[in-house]
PyMOL commands that place a pseudoatom at each C-alpha (Angstrom):
pseudoatom trace, name=CA, resn=UNK, resi=1, chain=A, elem=C, hetatm=0, pos=[-21.316, -62.436, -48.746]
pseudoatom trace, name=CA, resn=UNK, resi=2, chain=A, elem=C, hetatm=0, pos=[-18.741, -62.686, -45.953]
pseudoatom trace, name=CA, resn=UNK, resi=3, chain=A, elem=C, hetatm=0, pos=[-18.791, -60.134, -43.157]
pseudoatom trace, name=CA, resn=UNK, resi=4, chain=A, elem=C, hetatm=0, pos=[-15.898, -58.657, -41.221]
pseudoatom trace, name=CA, resn=UNK, resi=5, chain=A, elem=C, hetatm=0, pos=[-16.113, -57.387, -37.634]
pseudoatom trace, name=CA, resn=UNK, resi=6, chain=A, elem=C, hetatm=0, pos=[-13.600, -54.587, -37.156]
pseudoatom trace, name=CA, resn=UNK, resi=7, chain=A, elem=C, hetatm=0, pos=[-12.807, -53.391, -33.622]
pseudoatom trace, name=CA, resn=UNK, resi=8, chain=A, elem=C, hetatm=0, pos=[-10.942, -50.154, -32.892]
pseudoatom trace, name=CA, resn=UNK, resi=9, chain=A, elem=C, hetatm=0, pos=[-8.323, -51.084, -30.260]
pseudoatom trace, name=CA, resn=UNK, resi=10, chain=A, elem=C, hetatm=0, pos=[-5.726, -48.277, -30.317]
pseudoatom trace, name=CA, resn=UNK, resi=11, chain=A, elem=C, hetatm=0, pos=[-6.143, -44.507, -30.377]
pseudoatom trace, name=CA, resn=UNK, resi=12, chain=A, elem=C, hetatm=0, pos=[-5.371, -42.533, -33.525]
pseudoatom trace, name=CA, resn=UNK, resi=13, chain=A, elem=C, hetatm=0, pos=[-3.676, -39.751, -31.551]
pseudoatom trace, name=CA, resn=UNK, resi=14, chain=A, elem=C, hetatm=0, pos=[-0.167, -39.182, -32.859]
pseudoatom trace, name=CA, resn=UNK, resi=15, chain=A, elem=C, hetatm=0, pos=[-0.868, -40.721, -36.272]
pseudoatom trace, name=CA, resn=UNK, resi=16, chain=A, elem=C, hetatm=0, pos=[-1.319, -39.002, -39.610]
pseudoatom trace, name=CA, resn=UNK, resi=17, chain=A, elem=C, hetatm=0, pos=[-4.583, -37.211, -40.362]
pseudoatom trace, name=CA, resn=UNK, resi=18, chain=A, elem=C, hetatm=0, pos=[-5.442, -39.556, -43.250]
pseudoatom trace, name=CA, resn=UNK, resi=19, chain=A, elem=C, hetatm=0, pos=[-5.379, -42.519, -40.855]
pseudoatom trace, name=CA, resn=UNK, resi=20, chain=A, elem=C, hetatm=0, pos=[-7.753, -40.697, -38.491]
pseudoatom trace, name=CA, resn=UNK, resi=21, chain=A, elem=C, hetatm=0, pos=[-10.092, -39.988, -41.424]
pseudoatom trace, name=CA, resn=UNK, resi=22, chain=A, elem=C, hetatm=0, pos=[-9.939, -43.669, -42.401]
pseudoatom trace, name=CA, resn=UNK, resi=23, chain=A, elem=C, hetatm=0, pos=[-11.104, -44.659, -38.903]
pseudoatom trace, name=CA, resn=UNK, resi=24, chain=A, elem=C, hetatm=0, pos=[-14.028, -42.242, -39.259]
pseudoatom trace, name=CA, resn=UNK, resi=25, chain=A, elem=C, hetatm=0, pos=[-14.909, -43.545, -42.723]
pseudoatom trace, name=CA, resn=UNK, resi=26, chain=A, elem=C, hetatm=0, pos=[-14.979, -47.090, -41.330]
pseudoatom trace, name=CA, resn=UNK, resi=27, chain=A, elem=C, hetatm=0, pos=[-17.739, -45.873, -39.009]
pseudoatom trace, name=CA, resn=UNK, resi=28, chain=A, elem=C, hetatm=0, pos=[-15.901, -45.574, -35.694]
pseudoatom trace, name=CA, resn=UNK, resi=29, chain=A, elem=C, hetatm=0, pos=[-16.902, -42.998, -33.088]
pseudoatom trace, name=CA, resn=UNK, resi=30, chain=A, elem=C, hetatm=0, pos=[-15.156, -44.244, -29.948]
pseudoatom trace, name=CA, resn=UNK, resi=31, chain=A, elem=C, hetatm=0, pos=[-12.377, -46.578, -28.867]
pseudoatom trace, name=CA, resn=UNK, resi=32, chain=A, elem=C, hetatm=0, pos=[-13.230, -50.304, -28.452]
pseudoatom trace, name=CA, resn=UNK, resi=33, chain=A, elem=C, hetatm=0, pos=[-16.239, -49.922, -30.735]
pseudoatom trace, name=CA, resn=UNK, resi=34, chain=A, elem=C, hetatm=0, pos=[-16.954, -52.711, -33.246]
pseudoatom trace, name=CA, resn=UNK, resi=35, chain=A, elem=C, hetatm=0, pos=[-18.495, -52.303, -36.687]
pseudoatom trace, name=CA, resn=UNK, resi=36, chain=A, elem=C, hetatm=0, pos=[-19.491, -54.939, -39.239]
pseudoatom trace, name=CA, resn=UNK, resi=37, chain=A, elem=C, hetatm=0, pos=[-18.756, -54.467, -42.939]
pseudoatom trace, name=CA, resn=UNK, resi=38, chain=A, elem=C, hetatm=0, pos=[-19.187, -56.600, -46.034]
pseudoatom trace, name=CA, resn=UNK, resi=39, chain=A, elem=C, hetatm=0, pos=[-15.888, -58.118, -47.117]
pseudoatom trace, name=CA, resn=UNK, resi=40, chain=A, elem=C, hetatm=0, pos=[-14.857, -56.080, -50.165]
pseudoatom trace, name=CA, resn=UNK, resi=41, chain=A, elem=C, hetatm=0, pos=[-11.631, -54.822, -51.656]
pseudoatom trace, name=CA, resn=UNK, resi=42, chain=A, elem=C, hetatm=0, pos=[-12.324, -51.207, -50.665]
pseudoatom trace, name=CA, resn=UNK, resi=43, chain=A, elem=C, hetatm=0, pos=[-12.996, -52.123, -47.026]
pseudoatom trace, name=CA, resn=UNK, resi=44, chain=A, elem=C, hetatm=0, pos=[-9.908, -54.343, -46.977]
pseudoatom trace, name=CA, resn=UNK, resi=45, chain=A, elem=C, hetatm=0, pos=[-7.837, -51.421, -48.276]
pseudoatom trace, name=CA, resn=UNK, resi=46, chain=A, elem=C, hetatm=0, pos=[-9.097, -49.144, -45.496]
pseudoatom trace, name=CA, resn=UNK, resi=47, chain=A, elem=C, hetatm=0, pos=[-8.420, -51.838, -42.895]
pseudoatom trace, name=CA, resn=UNK, resi=48, chain=A, elem=C, hetatm=0, pos=[-4.910, -52.335, -44.280]
pseudoatom trace, name=CA, resn=UNK, resi=49, chain=A, elem=C, hetatm=0, pos=[-4.193, -48.614, -43.880]
pseudoatom trace, name=CA, resn=UNK, resi=50, chain=A, elem=C, hetatm=0, pos=[-5.020, -48.697, -40.149]
pseudoatom trace, name=CA, resn=UNK, resi=51, chain=A, elem=C, hetatm=0, pos=[-4.142, -52.342, -39.416]
pseudoatom trace, name=CA, resn=UNK, resi=52, chain=A, elem=C, hetatm=0, pos=[-1.999, -51.272, -36.422]
pseudoatom trace, name=CA, resn=UNK, resi=53, chain=A, elem=C, hetatm=0, pos=[-5.045, -49.577, -34.804]
pseudoatom trace, name=CA, resn=UNK, resi=54, chain=A, elem=C, hetatm=0, pos=[-7.771, -52.192, -35.356]
pseudoatom trace, name=CA, resn=UNK, resi=55, chain=A, elem=C, hetatm=0, pos=[-8.519, -55.886, -34.837]
pseudoatom trace, name=CA, resn=UNK, resi=56, chain=A, elem=C, hetatm=0, pos=[-10.310, -57.802, -37.604]
pseudoatom trace, name=CA, resn=UNK, resi=57, chain=A, elem=C, hetatm=0, pos=[-12.271, -61.032, -37.318]
pseudoatom trace, name=CA, resn=UNK, resi=58, chain=A, elem=C, hetatm=0, pos=[-14.893, -62.832, -39.353]
pseudoatom trace, name=CA, resn=UNK, resi=59, chain=A, elem=C, hetatm=0, pos=[-18.408, -61.964, -38.200]
pseudoatom trace, name=CA, resn=UNK, resi=60, chain=A, elem=C, hetatm=0, pos=[-20.870, -64.742, -37.433]
pseudoatom trace, name=CA, resn=UNK, resi=61, chain=A, elem=C, hetatm=0, pos=[-24.038, -63.869, -39.328]
for i in range(1, 61): cmd.bond("trace and resi %d" % i, "trace and resi %d" % (i + 1))
show_as sticks, trace
zoom trace
């Protein structure tokens, strides 16, 4: 299964609370942190919600 590396690049301060909760549910704790997720529709939906705050690339694994 394909993997996605998601990197948090912009702070959630000043954005709606549901977007901040989405960052937490993706597994982020601090800015510029990267997490790897399986490519699924639910993960893609969460990424789409905060696409202005994160960078997404295909993980090499």
